[in-house]
C-alpha positions as CSV (number, residue, x, y, z in Angstrom):
1,M,0.1,-0.7,21.3
2,R,-2.9,-2.2,19.7
3,A,-5.8,-0.1,18.5
4,D,-9.4,-1.6,18.6
5,R,-10.6,0.3,15.5
6,A,-10.1,3.3,13.4
7,E,-12.5,5.4,11.3
8,I,-11.9,8.1,8.7
9,S,-14.5,10.7,7.8
10,W,-14.6,14.1,6.0
11,D,-14.5,17.0,8.4
12,A,-16.4,19.7,6.5
13,G,-15.5,22.4,9.0
14,A,-11.8,21.9,8.6
15,S,-12.0,20.7,4.9
16,K,-9.8,17.7,5.8
17,W,-10.1,14.0,6.5
18,L,-10.3,13.2,10.2
19,V,-8.9,9.9,11.4
20,R,-10.3,8.6,14.7
21,I,-8.3,5.8,16.5
22,E,-9.9,4.0,19.4
23,S,-7.9,1.9,21.9
24,G,-10.0,1.0,24.9
25,E,-11.3,4.2,26.4
26,E,-8.7,6.3,24.6
27,V,-9.6,8.1,21.4
28,V,-7.0,9.9,19.2
29,R,-8.2,12.3,16.5
30,R,-5.8,13.5,13.7
31,H,-6.5,15.5,10.5
32,C,-5.0,14.4,7.3
33,Q,-4.2,16.3,4.1
34,A,-5.7,13.9,1.5
35,P,-8.0,15.3,-1.2
36,K,-11.8,15.0,-0.6
37,D,-12.2,12.7,-3.6
38,T,-9.5,10.2,-2.5
39,D,-10.6,6.6,-3.4
40,E,-11.1,3.8,-0.9
41,P,-7.6,2.2,-1.2
42,G,-6.1,5.7,-0.8
43,L,-8.1,6.4,2.4
44,L,-7.2,3.0,3.8
45,S,-3.5,3.8,3.2
46,V,-3.9,7.2,5.0
47,V,-5.5,5.5,8.0
48,Q,-2.9,2.8,8.2
49,K,-0.1,5.4,8.0
50,T,-1.7,7.6,10.7
51,V,-2.3,4.7,13.0
52,Q,1.4,3.7,12.6
53,D,2.6,7.3,13.1
54,E,0.7,7.4,16.4
55,G,2.4,4.2,17.6
56,Y,-0.5,1.8,17.2
57,E,-1.0,-1.5,15.3
58,L,-4.4,-2.2,13.7
59,D,-6.0,-5.0,11.8
60,P,-7.0,-3.5,8.4
61,A,-10.5,-5.2,8.8
62,Q,-11.1,-2.8,11.7
63,I,-11.0,0.4,9.6
64,R,-14.3,2.1,8.7
65,I,-14.7,4.7,6.0
66,R,-17.5,7.2,6.4
67,R,-18.2,9.5,3.4
């Protein structure tokens, strides 16, 4: 399946990164165990792996990082 976009942001309540994958009306949210100070390439890698683990494909240009 193809995802439209993905976003990663820090979830202060859970102290974990939250990946949000959008595919049409469907939204999948998954927490990840990366350190808070992970650099941008590291976060992109986390998102790509999470997207693949959920069975989606995504153009890397459609990934947004919110700090």
